[in-house]
N, C-alpha and C positions, 0 to 999 in steps of 0.2 A: 503494500500501500502506499508506504512511504515514497517508494520508487515512480508509482504515478506522479503522489503531490510534486516531487520534483519537478517531473517531467511538465504538469501543468503549469506549475511556476517558472520556466522556463521560456513557453508556449505561451504565457501572459506577457512575461517581460520583454521578448521579442516581438510580440505583436505589439506592446505600447511603442518600442522604440520606431517601430517599423512604420507605424498609423503615424508621427508625430512626425517622420523623417518626410513623409509622403506630404503632411502638410504645409512642409518648409520648403521643398523642391515647387510645388503649389504657389509659395508664398516668391520665392525665390523669381519665380517668371513672371507673377502679376507685378513684381517688382519693377521688371526690366520693361515690361508691357505698359506701364505707367511712366516710365520716368525715357526709356532709351527707343523702344521697339511701341511702333503705334499699327493694332490692331484688334480690334475692339468687339469684332465676332470671336477670335481665339481666345480673348479676358474673358466674356461671357461663357465659354465652355470650360475656362480651366476654374474660374467663379463656380462654377457649377459642382464640379466633382472635386474640388476644396470642400464642398459641405458634406459631401461625404465622407471626406476623410476627416471633417472635425469631429463627425460622428463618431465615427470610429475610434480616435484616439480617446477622446471623450468617456467612452466605455472601457477602454483600456485603462487609463486614468483611472477610473471607480474600483475598476478588479485589483489592479496595484495597492491601494490605500486598503479596501475591503481585505483582501487577504493578506495584506501587510509584506506586501512583496520589494525587494526592493531593486529600483531600475536599474538600466545597466548605469554603470558610471561613463560613459559615452555618450551620452545623449546631448552633453554642450556640440561635442567633434561633430557627431550628426547630424546636427542642428546647422552647422555651419555649413557641413561640406554638402545639405541637402539645398540650400537658398544657393550655394554656390552649384550647384548642376542646376536647378531653375532657372538661374539666371543663365548663367554661359549657354544652358540647353537652347533657351531664346533668343538668346542675341545671333545664334546661329540660323535662325528662322525657324518658319511656323513647321515644318519639316521636322527637324531637328529636334523642335520641341515636344512634339507629337512623338517622336520615337522613344523618348526619354518614357514618357507617361506608358507607352508600349511596351519597351524595356520593361521593367520598375513591374509591371503588372504579370509579367509572363514568368516571374521569377514569383511572385507573390501567390499568383493562380496555384502553383505549383506545392507553394509551402504550405498555403492556407489546406489543401489536399490532404498533405503528410498528415497536416496535424487532425482532420477531423476524421482522418482514418485510425488515427493511434485513440482519440478520447472515446472515454469509456461510456456505461450508461451513469456513473453516478457524475457526468458533466454537461449534462442534456444543454441545460440553460447557454454554456460557453460552445456549445456545436452547435447550437440554433444559429449563435450572435455570428460565427466564423462563419460559416455558413453563408450566412447572407452576406456578409461582408464579400467574402471572395466572389459571390455574385455581382455586387457594384463593382469589386476590382476588373471583374471578367465584362462589364458593362464600358468602362474607362477606356481597357484595351481598344474594344472593338469602337469605341467613338473614336479613339485616336488613329485607328487606321483608315476609318470614315472620313477624319481630317488631314491623310495628309502621310502618316510615318510611313516611311520606308525604311529597307533593310538594305538598298542599293548601295554600290561604289563606295565611302567614306561612309556610310552612316550604318554599313557592318562592322566597321568596326567600332563605332561609338554606342553600338547595340553591343557585342562583347565587353566593353568595357564597363558601360552602367552593370550589365546582369552580374558582371564579375564583381565586382564593387557592392551590388548589394545583397550576392551570397556571402561576401566574408561579412558585410556587417550584420547580417542574422548570425553566421556562425559565433562568432563577438557574442553580440547581446544578448544570445540566448544564456552566455555561460560567466559572461563578466557584467 
């Protein structure tokens, strides 16, 4: 039973960090869109997706407090990297900004699916929330491709970098 509790603790810690990271990526994108890049349609799309991420983040923030779980020590670094990734990807243009979303969401899809498959009947509510959040993330991925995300040429390299960074952040945040 103790192993399960430790595993659930890791799930909540990493999901909290990930959802907060998603909010920070969108904040970085909106910063670029409000200062340097002008694209009102893209801004509206990102604002809508950010609302879901805030809802997800608040849920895990509450779980962390309720279950007395320590958040990852890397939150300040993830915040900076998230804003930087969002800002930088948006400076590269709409395709890059949307690829950023698609790449992260593809990693999160698998990550959440792994968690859903590991959660037992004693964590029905958590499993239900993660299932809903996974669907939101899949919707974001679909929107990103509809809005022009591409993996052609330079973008394939960007995709690999973002996915690798996301996977590293997940591994670190589970444990520390």
